[in-house]
C-alpha angles and dihedrals in degrees: 000000000000090000098052126100132182115258139153116264092251094054090046091052093046093048095047111157093332118129093174142028139183118275102235092215099051104019088230121139109241138172117269121244110284110210094208099044105031130064113236095216092054092057106031140040136175120251102184104299094340121097106215131194115240095189136035088262091050094047094047092048093047090049096046094046093041093232092174104042115143094255092051091050089051091050091050091049090053092047090050092050088057093045094249097118 
């Protein structure tokens, strides 16, 4: 139980057993964001509706989990229209 973290089903499926991924900017294998050990604001920032990685870990995590897929951007736009984001 100490190693579990809340996530949406899609992120959980995309992550699978992976503990690392390739940083799309440097092509270097790096550890994924760890919700208990890493600080969200150090690795991610909003750019409009896009959630961008600020570090190699952030970029690799955003890429692996497809944070900015078209359907997620559409969901965020809808949430913003209703004042929920």
